[in-house]
Phi, psi and omega in degrees: 000129181208142179264195180236135184244127180234129175251127175245114183234165178164175179282180177300134177060032179274347182100009185295318181293318178299313178302314182294321177298314180296322178296313180297318182294331182282345181281172180273136174094173183289160183238137169257116179265124179253114182255129183256355186279158177228137179284096180266349177202175183299320182295319179290323175300319177296321177297316180297317180297319177298316180295319178299317182294332182279344180275144174302140184296334184279353177286145173272138180245133175243118175262119184215133183269331179197180184053048187296317183301315180293319180296318181294314179304318181290342185250343182299132171246247180263015183295139176258351182220134173242126179249113181258118182227101001219168184291322180298323178291323174303312179300316177301314178304313181296317183293314184282318185275334186234002185051040184293151174246194184303317182300314180292320178297312181292331174297320176296317179298315182294327174300316178296321179295318176298320178301309185290332178285337187262355184225147178276074180220164174260126175253115177257120181248124175260139179210152176285143168262101190260359185265010184264349185259202181293154172289127181302149182283335184255157176299318178299317177297319178292323177296315178301310181304313182297315182295319176295321178300315178298314180298316179298318180296319181292319176294314183298321179299322182271346188291147171284329185215139176227129178235136174251127178261134174220128179052036177080002182251133179276138174241117181286118178262335183205142173091000000 
């Protein structure tokens, strides 16, 4: 038994979340939406509310900050598609809340890979492409960039399909 893994990556406001939602909605069966963000201020709360309003009402939502594979396993019902939005926020959660390094971040990724290999579902992972801009000025910023890069590479290597979104347009990198 094995599922299908799709990585949708791109920069900020590239259209990756919209693309991933449309892809999930076009599939057969119910969708489990996994949200990793936390409303830490009014602006983030507004973003989260906008994302909620953009999702179909019939989708099940799981809000989880880390240990995603276990949280998803515990919540899965008859869903044929899991949409994770997003991996970069998961990395931020691990970095800020747990001072996680590469091993813990890659442990989360490997948990997701085991999940998709063990179930007949499509896992769509949305993530930021953070390595195209300026080098962050702070050590924490550089660590975040590096950890997201490592996580993206691990997901992409295992993925059946990888898409890069730029200006709302998908560029197929794999699959």
